C-alpha positions in Angstrom: -12.9 -11.2 15.1 -12.7 -8.8 13.0 -14.9 -5.7 12.1 -16.3 -5.4 8.5 -18.2 -3.1 6.5 -20.4 -3.8 3.5 -22.3 -1.2 1.5 -25.0 -2.7 -0.9 -28.4 -3.0 -2.0 -32.0 -3.7 0.1 -32.2 -7.2 -1.8 -28.4 -7.9 -1.2 -28.6 -6.7 2.4 -31.7 -8.7 3.2 -29.8 -11.8 1.6 -26.7 -11.3 3.7 -28.5 -10.6 6.7 -30.5 -13.8 6.7 -27.4 -16.2 5.7 -25.6 -14.7 8.3 -28.5 -15.5 10.9 -28.1 -18.9 9.6 -24.8 -19.5 11.4 -24.5 -21.3 14.5 -24.8 -18.7 17.2 -23.4 -16.8 19.1 -21.2 -15.2 16.6 -20.6 -11.5 15.8 -23.5 -8.6 16.7 -24.6 -7.6 13.3 -25.2 -3.7 13.2 -27.4 -2.5 10.5 -27.1 1.2 9.8 -28.0 3.4 6.8 -29.8 6.6 6.1 -33.5 7.2 7.1 -36.2 5.6 5.5 -34.3 3.3 3.6 -35.8 0.2 4.9 -34.1 -0.8 7.9 -37.1 -1.1 10.3 -38.7 -2.7 7.4 -36.0 -5.5 7.0 -36.1 -6.1 10.5 -39.6 -6.6 11.1 -39.6 -9.2 8.1 -37.2 -11.1 9.8 -39.3 -10.9 13.0 -42.3 -12.2 11.1 -40.1 -14.8 9.5 -38.8 -16.0 12.5 -41.7 -16.3 14.4 -41.1 -16.9 18.1 -37.6 -17.1 17.8 -37.5 -13.4 17.3 -37.5 -10.6 19.8 -38.0 -7.3 18.1 -37.6 -4.2 20.0 -37.5 -0.7 19.0 -35.6 2.1 21.3 -37.0 4.9 19.7 -40.5 3.8 21.5 -41.9 5.8 24.3 -41.7 2.4 26.7 -37.8 2.5 25.9 -37.6 5.3 28.2 -38.4 3.2 31.2 -35.1 2.0 33.3 -35.4 -1.3 33.1 -36.7 -2.0 29.7 -33.7 -2.9 28.0 -32.7 -5.7 30.7 -36.3 -7.0 30.4 -35.6 -7.2 26.3 -32.6 -8.8 26.8 -33.8 -11.5 29.2 -36.6 -12.3 27.1 -34.3 -13.1 24.5 -32.1 -15.1 26.8 -35.3 -16.9 27.8 -36.3 -17.7 24.4 -32.6 -18.9 23.4 -32.9 -21.6 25.8 -35.4 -23.3 23.8 -33.5 -23.7 20.7 -32.0 -20.2 19.9 -33.2 -17.1 19.1 -32.7 -13.4 17.5 -32.6 -10.1 19.3 -33.5 -7.6 17.0 -33.0 -4.1 18.4 -33.7 -1.0 16.0 -33.1 2.4 16.6 -30.4 1.4 19.5 -28.5 4.8 19.5 -31.1 6.0 21.3 -30.5 3.7 24.4 -28.3 5.7 26.7 -24.6 4.3 26.9 -26.1 1.6 24.3 -22.5 0.3 23.5 -21.0 -0.6 26.8 -24.5 -2.1 27.9 -24.7 -4.1 24.7 -20.7 -5.2 25.2 -21.5 -6.3 28.7 -24.5 -8.7 27.8 -23.1 -10.0 24.7 -19.9 -10.8 26.5 -21.9 -13.0 28.7 -23.3 -14.5 25.6 -20.3 -15.5 24.4 -19.2 -16.5 27.5 -21.7 -19.1 28.3 -22.3 -19.9 24.5 -26.0 -18.8 24.3 -27.3 -19.5 21.3 -28.9 -16.1 20.7 -28.3 -14.0 17.4 -28.1 -10.4 18.1 -29.0 -7.3 15.2 -29.0 -4.1 16.0 -29.5 -1.0 13.9 -29.3 2.5 13.9 -30.2 5.4 11.4 -26.6 7.6 11.8 -23.3 5.8 11.5 -22.3 9.1 13.3 -23.9 7.7 16.2 -23.7 4.3 15.9 -20.4 4.5 14.8 -18.6 6.2 17.8 -20.1 3.7 20.4 -19.4 0.7 18.2 -15.6 1.6 17.9 -14.8 2.4 21.3 -16.3 -0.4 23.3 -17.4 -2.8 20.5 -14.4 -3.6 18.7 -13.8 -7.5 17.5 -17.4 -8.0 18.5 -20.0 -6.3 15.3 -19.8 -6.7 11.9 -21.1 -3.9 10.2 -23.8 -3.9 7.0 -24.5 -0.4 5.6 -28.1 -0.3 4.0 -27.5 2.5 1.8 -29.5 4.9 -0.4 -31.5 2.7 -2.6 -30.5 2.7 -6.5 -32.1 2.5 -9.6 -32.2 -1.8 -9.6 -33.6 -1.3 -6.4 -36.6 0.7 -7.7 -36.9 -2.2 -10.3 -36.9 -5.0 -8.1 -39.5 -3.4 -5.7 -41.7 -1.6 -7.5 -41.5 -3.1 -11.0 -40.5 0.4 -12.2 -39.0 -0.3 -16.2 -35.0 0.1 -16.0 -34.9 3.4 -18.0 -37.5 4.9 -15.9 -36.1 3.7 -12.8 -32.6 5.8 -13.8 -34.3 8.8 -14.7 -36.6 8.8 -11.4 -33.1 8.3 -9.5 -31.9 11.7 -11.5 -35.2 13.9 -10.6 -36.6 12.5 -7.3 -34.0 10.1 -5.6 -34.7 6.6 -4.3 -36.7 6.4 -1.3 -38.7 3.9 -1.3 -41.3 5.6 0.7 -41.9 8.4 -1.2 -42.4 6.9 -4.8 -45.8 7.0 -4.4 -45.8 10.9 -4.0 -43.4 10.9 -7.6 -46.1 12.6 -9.5 -47.4 14.9 -6.3 -44.5 17.2 -6.1 -46.1 18.9 -3.2 -46.5 15.8 -0.9 -43.3 14.7 -2.3 -41.5 17.5 -1.2 -43.1 17.5 2.1 -42.1 13.9 2.9 -38.5 14.3 1.9 -38.1 17.4 4.5 -40.4 16.2 7.1 -39.5 12.3 7.2 -35.6 12.4 5.9 -34.1 16.1 5.9 -35.2 17.2 9.2 -35.0 14.1 11.4 -31.7 13.5 10.1 -30.6 17.1 11.4 -32.8 17.7 14.2 -32.6 14.2 15.8 -29.4 12.2 14.4 -26.9 14.9 14.4 -28.1 18.1 16.5 -28.3 14.9 19.3 -24.6 15.6 19.4 -23.1 17.7 22.1 -20.6 18.8 19.3 -23.0 20.9 17.5 -22.8 24.1 18.9 -24.4 26.2 16.0 -27.6 24.0 14.5 -28.5 26.7 12.6 -25.0 27.3 10.7 -25.1 23.4 10.4 -28.8 23.9 8.6 -27.4 26.5 6.0 -24.4 24.0 5.1 -27.0 21.5 3.8 -29.1 24.1 2.0 -25.7 25.2 -0.1 -24.7 22.1 -0.8 -28.2 21.0 -1.9 -28.4 24.3 -3.8 -25.4 23.5 -5.7 -24.9 20.0 -6.5 -21.5 18.3 -7.6 -19.5 21.6 -7.3 -16.3 22.2 -5.7 -16.8 24.8 -3.1 -13.4 25.8 -0.9 -14.4 26.4 2.6 -13.7 29.8 2.0 -16.5 30.2 -0.8 -19.1 28.2 1.5 -18.4 30.4 4.2 -19.7 33.3 1.9 -22.8 31.5 1.1 -23.7 31.7 4.6 -26.1 33.9 6.3 -24.4 33.1 9.6 -20.3 33.4 10.2 -18.7 30.2 11.1 -15.0 29.4 11.8 -13.8 27.4 8.7 -12.8 24.3 10.9 -16.5 24.4 12.0 -17.6 24.3 8.6 -15.0 21.2 8.0 -16.4 19.5 11.1 -19.9 20.1 10.0 -19.5 18.5 6.8 -18.1 15.6 8.5 -21.0 14.7 10.5 -23.3 15.2 7.3 -20.9 12.4 5.5 -21.2 10.2 8.7 -25.3 11.1 8.3 -25.5 9.8 5.3 -26.5 13.2 3.6 -23.6 13.7 1.5 -20.0 13.3 0.3 -17.3 15.7 0.1 -15.0 14.3 -2.4 -11.5 15.6 -2.1 -9.1 16.1 -5.5 -7.5 12.9 -7.0 -4.0 12.8 -6.0 -1.2 10.5 -5.5 -0.6 13.0 -2.3 -2.7 12.5 0.7 -2.0 15.7 2.2 -3.0 17.5 -1.2 -6.2 15.3 -0.9 -6.8 16.6 2.1 -6.3 20.0 1.8 -8.2 20.1 -1.7 -11.6 22.4 -1.7 -14.4 19.7 -1.4 -16.8 18.7 -4.1 -20.1 18.5 -2.2 -22.5 15.6 -3.4 -25.8 15.0 -1.9 -26.2 11.1 -1.4 -29.6 11.3 -3.0 -31.2 13.7 -5.4 -34.3 13.7 -3.0 -32.2 16.0 -0.7 -31.7 18.8 -3.6 -35.5 19.7 -3.3 -36.2 18.6 -0.1 -34.3 21.7 1.3 -35.8 24.1 -0.7 -39.5 24.9 -2.6 -37.7 24.2 -6.2 -39.3 21.9 -8.5 -37.3 19.1 -10.2 -35.3 20.4 -13.1 -36.1 19.3 -16.5 -33.9 18.4 -19.1 -35.9 20.6 -21.6 -36.8 23.5 -19.3 -33.3 23.7 -17.3 -30.8 22.0 -19.0 -28.0 23.3 -17.3 -29.8 22.7 -13.7 -30.8 19.3 -15.0 -27.0 18.6 -16.2 -26.1 19.0 -12.0 -28.9 16.9 -11.2 -27.5 14.2 -13.4 -23.8 14.4 -12.4 -25.0 14.4 -8.6 -26.8 11.1 -9.6 -24.3 9.5 -11.1 -21.5 10.5 -8.6 -23.7 9.8 -5.7 -24.5 6.3 -7.4 -20.7 5.7 -7.6 -20.4 6.3 -3.6 -23.4 4.9 -2.6 -22.0 1.3 -4.1 -19.1 1.3 -2.5 -16.4 2.7 -5.0 -13.6 5.1 -4.1 -14.8 8.6 -5.8 -12.6 11.7 -6.5 -12.5 14.7 -8.9 -9.9 16.0 -10.4 -8.8 19.5 -11.2 -5.6 21.4 -12.8 -6.1 24.9 -14.0 -7.7 25.2 -16.5 -8.5 21.5 -17.1 -11.5 19.5 -14.6 -12.7 16.1 -15.0 -15.6 15.1 -13.2 -14.8 12.3 -11.1 -12.3 9.7 -10.8 -13.7 6.6 -10.0 -11.9 3.5 -8.2 -12.8 0.0 -7.7 -10.2 -2.5 -7.4 -7.2 -2.6 -9.8 -9.8 -0.5 -12.0 -10.1 3.1 -12.6 -11.7 5.5 -14.4 -11.8 9.3 -15.5 -15.3 10.5 -15.8 -17.0 13.4 -17.4 -20.7 13.5 -17.3 -22.6 15.4 -20.5 -26.1 15.6 -20.7 -27.5 17.6 -23.7 -25.8 18.2 -27.1 -22.0 18.1 -26.5 -18.6 18.7 -29.0 -14.8 17.3 -28.6 -13.9 20.6 -27.4 -16.0 20.1 -24.5 -13.9 16.8 -24.0 -10.5 18.9 -23.7 -10.2 18.4 -19.9 -10.8 14.7 -20.0 -8.2 14.2 -22.7 -5.9 16.2 -20.8 -6.2 14.0 -17.9 -6.3 11.0 -19.9 -2.6 12.0 -20.7 -1.7 12.6 -17.1 -3.2 9.4 -16.0 -2.8 6.7 -18.6 -3.5 4.0 -16.1 -7.3 5.5 -15.8 -9.9 4.9 -18.5 -11.4 8.0 -19.7 -15.3 7.7 -20.0 -18.1 10.0 -21.0 -21.8 9.4 -19.2 -24.0 10.9 -21.6 -27.7 11.3 -22.9 -28.7 8.0 -24.5 -28.5 8.2 -28.2 -25.4 10.7 -27.9 -22.3 8.4 -27.6 -20.7 9.1 -30.8 -19.6 12.4 -30.3 -17.5 10.8 -27.6 -16.4 7.4 -29.1 -15.2 9.4 -32.3 -13.0 11.3 -30.2 -11.8 8.3 -28.9 -13.3 8.1 -25.7 -15.4 5.1 -24.3 -19.0 6.7 -23.7 -21.9 5.2 -21.6 -25.5 6.4 -21.4 -25.7 7.9 -17.8 -28.9 5.9 -17.4 -27.0 2.8 -17.9 -24.6 3.8 -15.3 -27.0 4.5 -12.7 -28.4 0.8 -13.4 -24.7 -0.4 -13.2 -24.9 -1.9 -16.8 -21.9 0.1 -17.9 -18.6 -2.3 -17.4 
């Protein structure tokens, strides 16, 4: 059996999971992981309603889950239903069960030995907690499905938002589905992001780990990353911006934890040398623009009122979109030249420069230098709709950043 990782949008995850649950059981455990508030529980409950009596749904985050015999009773109920023609066990927030991976392994091994017709789907909010247990004891028994941050196309499909407005909302408000109703009520929107997403992700998912010895330092790193989106910050500079002192190794470790919790991605410099990539200062990209305002009291910027800050938000949204859709993303810098991103997908690669507002061919000199350095990569400018000709006149491919966020650019 082979472990697999899938990263895709909500509707595609639903289709994929539905297809796998149609396969003759028993087969692999399906581990559904992803950020908070992107619809994992919604999807699990939807499957439970659709399957009716064949499904057993249980959440390990419920009060009764603390009872010593709870999980064994749930498992026994699922096995009994499987004896009546097959069943599906849906275990939500499984990381809250003590030693969950060893328990699930022992139960599932019995399913395989006795060929019990039982499908098992387990979900969790953090790859940090789920990934540790699954790698140690579940190897070869599961397939991982990542339900990531919502992209513009998800908003179009689920809420009927126009494509252009969906792309702009991804840049200004992010794509959390539960926050859509608060888009026009900024205080409630920020409170939702802070209290339902950022707070639980840090306080429950990450601080649940014993390795976090300085929780206040972790929170400060989140604040620094959110206040300076899509910026290259050395570990030394990050340390200088923190109110609390922290060793560089500790800061690097906490950045890894935040990445595993689906909050941010520290991009490395594009280089043929793996060692140089690891040693490069990170470019910090928050994986949803909702997080940029959710950890502060600042309003989302506008292109008219704060053009420079808006440009940073658009760049962060574009790079986060590339990460969230499963592409390999880096940045490139060789003083005095810099390119916002290098995006790799399969055999294709792109040098990406993000420009909002007016720009000139002079502003693309870094992109031109990188294009000569890496002729195998396609230089591409992401700009405001209607401003593509400046880049095309300079000999570069140009795409509206709204089209990029809608995946309508290739």
